[in-house]
TILOTOR-113502 format. One line per 10 residues: number of its first residue (from 1); their letters; for each residue x, y, z of N, C-alpha, C. Coordinates in Angstrom, 2 decimals. Atoms other than C-alpha are relative to their C-alpha. Example, Ala and Ser with C-alpha at 12.3 -4.5 7.8 and 13.67 -1.06 7.14 Angstrom:
2
1	as	0.89/-1.19/0.00/12.30/-4.50/7.80/0.90/1.20/0.00 | -0.82/-1.19/-0.06/13.67/-1.06/7.14/-0.77/1.09/0.73
***
This chain:
133
1	xxxxxxxxxx	-1.24/0.20/-0.72/-31.58/31.21/-0.35/1.07/-0.46/-0.98 | -1.09/0.33/0.91/-28.28/31.07/-2.25/0.79/-1.19/0.53 | -0.82/1.16/-0.34/-26.28/27.87/-2.30/1.45/0.31/-0.35 | -1.41/-0.30/0.22/-22.59/28.63/-1.86/0.83/-1.24/0.28 | -0.92/1.14/-0.18/-19.87/26.01/-2.27/0.79/0.22/1.29 | -0.73/-0.11/-1.26/-18.28/25.32/1.11/1.51/0.00/-0.23 | -1.42/0.02/0.30/-14.91/24.90/-0.62/0.52/1.28/-0.59 | -0.51/-1.19/0.71/-14.52/27.84/-2.99/-0.92/1.21/0.09 | 0.91/-1.12/-0.18/-17.57/29.99/-2.22/-0.84/0.34/-1.22 | 0.78/-0.25/1.21/-19.06/29.84/-5.73/-1.49/-0.17/0.29
11	xxxxxxxxxx	1.45/0.11/-0.13/-22.81/30.50/-5.82/-0.50/-1.01/-1.02 | 0.46/1.10/0.84/-24.56/27.45/-7.23/-1.51/0.04/-0.19 | 1.43/0.21/0.25/-27.92/26.91/-8.87/-0.41/-1.27/0.73 | 0.48/1.18/-0.72/-30.09/24.35/-7.12/0.36/-1.30/-0.72 | -0.30/1.22/0.77/-29.42/21.85/-9.93/1.49/-0.34/0.01 | -1.44/0.24/-0.01/-25.63/22.21/-9.52/0.55/-0.36/1.37 | -0.45/0.27/-1.37/-25.48/21.51/-5.78/0.36/-1.47/0.16 | -0.43/1.34/-0.42/-23.51/18.46/-4.66/0.29/0.08/1.49 | -0.24/0.02/-1.44/-22.88/17.37/-1.09/1.22/-0.85/0.31 | -1.16/0.76/-0.46/-19.72/16.22/0.65/-0.48/-1.14/0.90
21	xxxxxxxxxx	0.34/1.11/-0.88/-19.61/13.13/2.85/-0.58/0.49/1.33 | 0.53/-0.54/-1.25/-20.32/15.36/5.85/-1.12/1.01/-0.25 | 1.21/-0.75/0.36/-23.33/17.02/4.09/0.21/1.50/-0.19 | -0.22/-1.40/0.35/-21.71/20.33/3.16/-0.25/0.19/-1.49 | 0.25/-0.32/1.41/-22.72/22.00/-0.11/1.34/0.22/-0.70 | -1.24/-0.14/0.76/-20.03/21.80/-2.78/-0.31/0.07/-1.49 | 0.13/-0.05/1.46/-19.54/22.50/-6.47/0.67/-1.25/-0.60 | -0.55/1.18/0.66/-18.52/19.87/-9.02/1.53/-0.02/0.06 | -1.46/-0.06/-0.02/-14.89/21.07/-9.10/0.55/-0.38/1.38 | -0.45/0.32/-1.35/-14.44/20.93/-5.32/-0.34/-1.45/0.37
31	xxxxxxxxxx	0.39/1.39/-0.25/-16.32/17.62/-5.17/1.00/-0.95/-0.64 | -0.97/0.85/0.70/-13.97/16.11/-7.76/1.35/0.03/0.69 | -1.27/-0.12/-0.71/-10.92/17.42/-5.88/-0.02/-0.81/1.29 | 0.13/0.76/-1.25/-12.16/15.95/-2.60/-0.02/-1.49/-0.29 | 0.05/1.41/0.38/-12.90/12.66/-4.35/1.40/-0.51/-0.37 | -1.37/0.36/0.37/-9.36/12.61/-5.76/0.86/-0.21/1.24 | -0.76/0.14/-1.25/-7.90/13.14/-2.29/-0.38/-1.29/0.72 | 0.45/1.24/-0.64/-10.01/10.29/-0.90/0.55/-1.22/-0.74 | -0.56/1.10/0.79/-8.85/8.04/-3.74/1.49/-0.16/0.30 | -1.42/0.05/-0.34/-5.22/8.94/-2.99/0.21/-0.60/1.39
41	xxxxxxxxxx	-0.09/0.57/-1.34/-5.80/8.09/0.68/-0.20/-1.51/-0.04 | 0.23/1.45/0.13/-7.19/4.68/-0.30/1.21/-0.69/-0.62 | -1.20/0.57/0.61/-4.14/4.07/-2.50/1.12/-0.11/1.04 | -0.99/0.05/-1.08/-1.88/4.92/0.45/-0.29/-1.13/0.97 | 0.37/1.10/-0.89/-3.81/2.52/2.64/0.26/-1.36/-0.67 | -0.31/1.23/0.73/-3.38/-0.11/-0.09/1.47/-0.36/0.09 | -1.44/0.24/-0.15/0.40/0.28/0.12/0.27/-0.57/1.39 | -0.16/0.48/-1.37/0.20/-0.18/3.89/-0.53/-1.43/0.13 | 0.58/1.35/-0.06/-2.04/-3.23/3.49/0.90/-1.01/-0.70 | -0.90/0.91/0.72/0.40/-4.74/0.99/1.19/-0.39/0.87
51	xxxxxxxxxx	-1.11/0.33/-0.90/3.23/-4.53/3.54/-0.42/-1.04/1.03 | 0.49/0.97/-0.98/1.14/-6.36/6.12/-0.33/-1.34/-0.66 | 0.25/1.24/0.74/0.11/-8.90/3.48/1.29/-0.76/-0.24 | -1.31/0.64/0.20/3.77/-9.57/2.69/0.44/-0.68/1.29 | -0.36/0.58/-1.29/4.38/-10.15/6.39/-0.87/-1.23/0.30 | 0.90/1.15/-0.19/1.34/-12.44/6.57/0.43/-1.20/-0.84 | -0.49/1.09/0.84/2.67/-14.48/3.66/1.27/-0.62/0.58 | -1.22/0.50/-0.63/6.00/-14.75/5.45/-0.34/-0.90/1.17 | 0.43/0.85/-1.12/4.27/-16.08/8.55/-0.62/-1.30/-0.51 | 0.61/1.19/0.57/2.25/-18.47/6.42/1.07/-0.96/-0.51
61	xxxxxxxxxx	-1.06/0.85/0.54/5.49/-19.74/4.87/0.62/-0.89/1.07 | -0.54/0.82/-1.07/6.47/-21.10/8.27/-0.76/-1.32/0.16 | 0.82/1.21/-0.17/3.63/-23.66/8.17/-0.50/-0.59/-1.32 | 0.53/0.46/1.29/2.54/-23.90/4.53/0.71/0.76/-1.10 | -0.79/-0.71/1.00/4.83/-23.15/1.63/0.34/-0.91/-1.18 | -0.31/0.89/1.12/4.45/-25.45/-1.38/0.77/0.74/-1.10 | -0.87/-0.57/1.04/7.17/-24.74/-3.94/0.48/1.41/0.35 | -0.47/-1.30/-0.50/8.15/-21.72/-1.80/-0.79/1.18/-0.57 | 0.85/-1.03/0.60/5.27/-19.76/-3.32/-0.27/1.14/0.98 | 0.23/-1.07/-0.98/4.66/-17.85/-0.07/1.20/0.92/0.10
71	xxxxxxxxxx	-1.20/-0.84/-0.04/8.28/-16.67/0.03/0.14/0.83/-1.26 | -0.08/-0.75/1.26/8.19/-15.66/-3.61/-1.01/1.15/0.01 | 1.03/-1.03/-0.05/4.92/-13.78/-3.15/0.31/1.09/1.01 | -0.31/-1.01/-1.01/6.04/-12.06/0.03/1.17/0.88/-0.43 | -1.14/-0.80/0.48/9.34/-10.95/-1.54/-0.43/0.98/-1.08 | 0.48/-0.88/1.07/7.64/-9.56/-4.63/-0.84/1.14/0.57 | 0.85/-1.01/-0.61/5.08/-7.73/-2.50/0.83/1.00/0.80 | -0.84/-0.89/-0.79/7.72/-6.31/-0.15/0.80/0.95/-0.89 | -0.74/-0.85/0.93/9.80/-5.03/-3.06/-0.94/1.04/-0.61 | 0.98/-0.94/0.54/6.67/-3.44/-4.52/-0.34/1.11/0.99
81	xxxxxxxxxx	0.29/-1.00/-1.04/5.91/-1.68/-1.23/1.16/0.98/0.12 | -1.18/-0.88/-0.11/9.46/-0.36/-0.94/0.09/0.92/-1.20 | -0.01/-0.84/1.21/9.31/0.85/-4.54/-1.05/1.10/0.08 | 1.06/-1.00/-0.12/6.01/2.63/-3.86/0.36/1.09/1.01 | -0.36/-0.98/-1.02/7.42/4.32/-0.77/1.05/0.99/-0.50 | -1.09/-0.86/0.47/10.36/5.77/-2.73/-0.16/0.49/-1.43 | 0.16/-0.37/1.41/9.06/6.12/-6.31/-0.45/1.45/-0.13 | 0.36/-1.39/0.27/8.94/9.68/-7.59/-1.39/0.01/-0.65 | 1.36/-0.09/0.50/5.32/10.61/-8.22/-1.01/-0.68/0.90 | 0.91/0.68/-0.92/3.86/8.33/-5.55/-0.19/0.76/1.31
91	xxxxxxxxxx	0.14/-0.79/-1.22/4.16/11.07/-2.92/-1.46/0.35/0.28 | 1.41/-0.35/-0.20/0.51/11.90/-3.50/-0.75/-1.09/0.76 | 0.60/1.10/-0.76/-0.34/8.47/-2.05/0.67/-0.17/1.35 | -0.76/0.31/-1.22/2.43/8.01/0.50/-0.06/1.11/1.04 | 0.10/-1.07/-1.00/1.92/11.41/2.14/-1.11/-0.29/1.01 | 1.11/0.33/-0.90/-1.25/9.96/3.66/0.38/-1.09/1.01 | -0.48/1.03/-0.94/0.75/7.19/5.38/1.43/0.32/0.44 | -1.37/-0.41/-0.29/3.92/9.19/6.09/0.48/-0.49/1.37 | -0.38/0.47/-1.33/3.94/8.25/9.78/0.28/-1.49/0.04 | -0.18/1.45/0.06/3.90/4.58/8.81/1.25/-0.40/-0.77
101	xxxxxxxxxx	-1.12/0.35/0.89/6.90/4.76/6.45/1.09/-0.81/0.70 | -1.05/0.81/-0.64/9.55/3.56/8.97/-0.50/-1.39/0.40 | 0.55/1.30/-0.39/7.26/0.78/10.20/-0.13/-0.90/-1.22 | 0.17/0.80/1.22/6.46/-0.37/6.66/1.35/-0.45/-0.54 | -1.34/0.39/0.43/10.15/-0.34/5.75/0.56/-1.10/0.89 | -0.44/1.05/-0.92/10.90/-2.39/8.85/-0.67/-1.33/-0.29 | 0.73/1.23/0.33/8.21/-4.90/8.00/0.55/-0.62/-1.28 | -0.51/0.51/1.27/9.47/-5.20/4.43/1.43/-0.51/0.15 | -1.35/0.48/-0.27/13.03/-5.54/5.71/0.00/-1.38/0.63 | 0.13/1.32/-0.65/12.03/-8.43/7.97/-0.42/-1.05/-1.02
111	xxxxxxxxxx	0.48/0.93/1.02/10.17/-10.06/5.10/1.13/-0.40/-0.94 | -1.08/0.29/0.94/13.13/-9.77/2.74/1.14/-0.77/0.66 | -1.03/0.77/-0.71/15.59/-11.00/5.37/-0.42/-1.46/0.16 | 0.46/1.38/-0.15/13.45/-14.06/6.04/0.04/-0.73/-1.34 | -0.01/0.63/1.31/13.05/-14.75/2.33/1.42/-0.29/-0.47 | -1.41/0.25/0.34/16.82/-14.40/1.83/0.54/-1.18/0.80 | -0.43/1.14/-0.82/17.40/-16.83/4.71/-0.54/-1.31/-0.57 | 0.59/1.21/0.59/15.03/-19.36/3.16/0.75/-0.38/-1.27 | -0.77/0.26/1.21/16.86/-19.01/-0.16/1.37/-0.56/0.34 | -1.30/0.48/-0.45/20.18/-19.49/1.64/-0.08/-1.46/0.43
121	xxxxxxxxxx	0.17/1.38/-0.47/18.92/-22.67/3.32/-0.24/-0.94/-1.18 | 0.26/0.84/1.18/17.62/-24.03/0.01/1.30/-0.28/-0.74 | -1.26/0.16/0.72/20.97/-23.44/-1.65/0.95/-0.89/0.79 | -0.91/0.80/-0.83/22.93/-24.92/1.27/-0.43/-1.46/0.03 | 0.49/1.38/-0.02/20.72/-28.01/1.49/0.22/-0.64/-1.37 | -0.24/0.52/1.34/20.92/-28.42/-2.28/1.46/-0.34/-0.23 | -1.44/0.26/0.13/24.70/-28.17/-2.18/0.41/-1.22/0.83 | -0.31/1.16/-0.86/24.87/-30.67/0.70/-0.47/-1.29/-0.66 | 0.55/1.20/0.63/22.64/-33.15/-1.10/0.81/-0.35/-1.25 | -0.76/0.25/1.22/24.61/-32.74/-4.34/1.37/-0.59/0.29
131	xxx	-1.33/0.50/-0.30/27.94/-33.43/-2.64/-0.02/-1.31/0.77 | 0.08/1.24/-0.78/26.74/-36.34/-0.49/-0.95/-1.01/-0.61 | 0.95/0.93/0.64/24.61/-38.17/-2.98/0.68/-1.05/-0.75
***
């Protein structure tokens, strides 16, 4: 019985047969391509997870925020997510989360607005203390 790659149709020797996650016969080239696509999907999910992490840090900053480290971390993460969503070359990752793009931008916008507000309050309180001390 001949082993044909389910991706490209190449006839494979028994020693060259690989299997996909759903148990289809595949050649090394098609297997590598499928693995690359799965890796790109994981990278896209990582971008999505980073946006939610930034939001989580923002929420944490409401109750625990020594030296404003949560605001700093959430701002840096949000900027990184926005950069990933728009950076040329990252389309191979972001195409897997394309439906999430407006939501992720909204989350990052909320995060950055909150962090800007915290910075504004710090500056205003500092100015008040400096003038009334």
